[in-house]
C-alpha positions in Angstrom: 59.0 34.7 111.4 57.2 37.9 109.7 59.8 37.3 106.9 58.9 34.1 106.3 55.4 34.3 106.6 55.3 37.1 103.8 57.4 35.1 101.4 54.8 32.2 101.6 51.7 34.2 101.4 49.7 33.3 98.2 49.5 36.9 97.4 53.6 37.3 96.9 55.0 37.0 94.0 58.8 36.9 93.1 60.4 39.2 91.0 61.1 36.3 88.2 59.3 32.9 87.4 61.2 29.8 88.2 59.8 27.6 85.5 62.3 26.6 83.0 62.0 28.5 79.8 61.7 25.1 77.8 58.7 24.2 79.9 57.0 27.8 79.4 58.0 27.2 75.6 56.4 23.9 75.2 53.0 25.2 76.8 53.2 28.2 74.9 53.6 26.1 71.5 50.6 24.0 72.7 48.3 27.0 73.3 49.9 28.9 70.3 48.9 25.4 67.8 45.1 25.7 69.5 44.6 28.8 68.4 46.1 28.4 64.8 44.2 25.2 64.6 41.2 26.9 65.7 40.9 23.8 68.2 40.2 23.1 71.6 42.8 21.5 73.4 43.5 20.1 76.8 46.7 20.6 79.0 47.5 18.7 82.3 50.3 20.6 84.7 51.1 19.2 87.6 53.9 19.6 90.2 54.6 20.2 93.8 53.0 22.8 95.8 55.0 26.2 95.5 56.6 25.3 92.5 54.9 28.2 90.4 52.9 26.6 88.3 50.5 29.6 88.3 53.2 32.3 87.7 54.0 30.4 84.6 50.4 29.8 83.1 50.0 33.6 83.9 52.9 34.7 82.2 52.2 32.4 79.1 48.1 33.6 79.2 49.4 37.1 78.9 52.1 36.6 75.9 49.1 34.6 74.5 46.6 37.5 74.8 49.2 40.4 73.9 49.9 37.8 70.7 46.3 37.9 69.8 45.5 41.6 70.1 48.3 42.2 67.9 46.7 40.0 65.0 43.5 41.9 65.4 
C-alpha cells in the first residue's frame, strides 16, 4: 500500500514524461511562435487527471527558457 501511495503523490514525478512527442512539439511550436511574433497567445490544455499535463508543460517551459537565455 505504501508503494501505491508514493506513486500517486503529487510530488512524485516519473523519470520520463508520458506526453507523446508530437503533442509536446505542437505546444512548443505554439510558444515559440508567440515569442517570435512578440505577441501574447492562449493555449488550452485539458486531459483527465494523471495524464501528466503539468510535467509536459514544465518540459516545454524549460526548453523555451533555455532557448531564450541562449539568444540573449
